[in-house]
C-alpha positions as CSV (number, residue, x, y, z in Angstrom):
1,M,18.9,7.0,-6.4
2,P,18.2,6.4,-10.1
3,K,16.4,8.8,-12.4
4,I,13.3,7.7,-14.2
5,D,13.9,6.8,-17.9
6,D,12.2,8.7,-20.6
7,W,9.8,7.0,-23.0
8,G,12.4,6.6,-25.7
9,N,14.6,4.5,-23.4
10,L,12.0,2.1,-22.2
11,P,12.1,-1.5,-23.3
12,A,9.5,-2.0,-26.2
13,G,7.3,-4.3,-24.1
14,V,7.1,-1.9,-21.2
15,R,6.4,1.0,-23.5
16,Q,3.6,-0.9,-25.2
17,H,2.1,-2.0,-21.9
18,L,2.0,1.7,-20.7
19,I,0.4,2.8,-24.0
20,D,-2.3,0.1,-23.6
21,R,-2.9,1.1,-20.0
22,M,-3.2,4.8,-20.9
23,R,-6.0,3.8,-23.3
24,D,-7.7,1.4,-20.9
25,R,-7.6,4.0,-18.1
26,A,-8.8,6.8,-20.5
27,I,-6.1,9.2,-19.2
28,S,-6.8,12.7,-20.6
29,I,-4.4,14.6,-22.8
30,A,-4.1,17.3,-20.1
31,D,-3.1,14.5,-17.6
32,L,-0.7,13.0,-20.1
33,N,0.9,16.4,-20.5
34,R,1.4,16.7,-16.7
35,L,3.0,13.3,-16.8
36,R,5.2,14.3,-19.7
37,L,6.5,17.3,-17.8
38,W,7.2,15.3,-14.7
39,I,9.1,12.7,-16.7
40,E,11.1,15.4,-18.6
41,S,12.2,16.8,-15.2
42,R,14.1,13.5,-14.7
43,P,13.0,12.9,-11.1
44,E,14.9,10.6,-8.9
45,V,13.0,7.4,-8.0
46,P,13.8,4.6,-5.5
47,E,15.4,1.4,-6.6
48,A,12.3,-0.4,-5.3
49,D,8.5,0.0,-6.0
50,W,7.2,3.6,-6.2
51,Y,4.2,5.5,-7.4
52,K,3.3,9.1,-8.3
53,D,-0.3,10.2,-7.7
54,F,-1.5,12.8,-10.3
55,G,-5.0,12.9,-8.8
56,S,-6.9,11.4,-11.7
57,F,-4.4,8.5,-12.1
58,K,-1.2,7.1,-10.7
59,I,1.9,5.9,-12.4
60,C,3.6,3.0,-10.7
61,G,7.1,1.8,-11.3
62,H,10.2,-0.1,-10.0
63,G,13.6,1.6,-10.1
64,R,14.1,3.7,-13.2
65,F,11.2,2.1,-15.2
66,P,7.5,3.1,-15.0
67,K,5.5,-0.1,-15.1
68,T,1.7,0.7,-15.2
69,F,-1.1,3.2,-14.6
70,L,-3.8,3.0,-12.0
71,V,-7.1,4.9,-11.9
72,R,-8.1,7.1,-9.0
73,G,-8.9,5.0,-6.0
74,Q,-6.9,2.0,-7.0
75,P,-4.3,1.2,-4.3
76,A,-0.7,1.5,-5.2
77,K,2.3,-0.2,-3.5
78,G,5.7,1.2,-2.9
79,Q,7.0,4.7,-1.9
80,A,4.9,7.7,-2.8
81,L,6.8,10.3,-4.7
């Protein structure tokens, strides 16, 4: 299984989309820190769709790339991590 890419290795368009969604979803600094720690742990992710639920938000991705953020209650598709 691939490992999630860190922010610096994301394509510019993906990185900007994630930044925009962070602002739109009003994700707190504390939650972003939890996300940062998780990404720094270099978790393995499936090659297909996946999501990680942090309680107040979800991060969704496909393979090694995170793709978007969802707010609590929004349904996610793929494998739960």
